[in-house]
N, C-alpha and C positions, 0 to 999 in steps of 0.2 A: 336980181342980177347976180347977187352974191353966190347963189347956189350954182350958177353956171361956172363961176371961177373955181369953186370947190370941185365940181365934176371934172372940169378940164385938168385941174391939178392932180386929182386922183388918177385919172386916165393916163396922164403923162408919167406919173410915178410908177404905175403898173407897167407901162410900156418900157420905161428905162430899166426897171429891174429885170424884166424878161429878156430884153435885148442884150443886157450886160452879160448874162450867162451864155447866150448864143455867141456873142462876139468874143468873149473870154475863151470859151472852149473850142472856138474855131481855130485859134492859133496854138492852143496847148491841148495835149491829150489828157483826158480825165484819168487820174490815177486809178489803178485797179482797185485799191481799197475803197475809194469813194464810189466807184461803179457798183461794187458789191453792196455797199451801204444803201445806195439810192434804190436798189431793187426792192428793199423792204418797206419803203415809204408808203406805197399804195395800200399794202396789207395792214400796216400800222394805223393809218388814218381810218380805214374801214373798220378795224377793230375798235378804235377809240370812239367812233360814231355809233356802232351797233351795240356794244356791250352795255352801256348805261341804259339803253332802251329795253334790253332783254331782262336786266336785273331789277328794274323798277316797275311797279304796278300800283296804280292809284297814288302816285307821287311818293312812294315809300319803297325801300329796299325789300324785295320779295324773292327769295330763292327757294320757295316751296313749290311742290307740284301743283298748287292751285294757281300759279302764275301762267296764264295762257301764252304770253309772249315767250317765256323761257322754254316751255314745252315745244312751241312752234319753232323756235330758234334751234333747239337741240335736234329736232327732226330735219330742219334745213341743213344743219351742219353734217348730219349723218348722210343725207342725200348728196351733199356736195362731196364728201369724202369718198363715197362709193361710186358716184357717176362722173364726177368732174365736169358736170353740165350746169352752167350758170342758170339757164332758163328753167330747167327742171328744179333746181334748188330754190329759186325764187317762187315758182308756182307751188311747190309742195309746202313751203313755209307759209305762204299766204293762205292757201287752202286750209291748212291745219289751224292757223290762227282764226280764220273765219268760222270754221266748224266749232272750235272750242268756245269762241265768244257767243255763238248762236245757241249751242246746246248746253253749255256749262256755265252760263252767266249766273252770277250770284244775285239774289233778290235785292 
């Protein structure tokens, strides 16, 4: 029974936090500086999630050409920069990673 109270409390807490921003900015206009800063949050979060995965291999820092994740990530970054196509970026990165892992796997 205790777990249900915890889940209800966490749900209410999340709801209150989200509704507070909606109610607050319904009455006030978001300052321009804050609007500009908020635009960078999704890219910053994605960067913080992806970079550690690209730079580590076998649970150690590996920035060498033998790191398949790094090579695939660099290709995906290049495809993203050139095409601006999210699906093509994901597919090219995944395909390169699979190919590198299949054909260049260390014994």
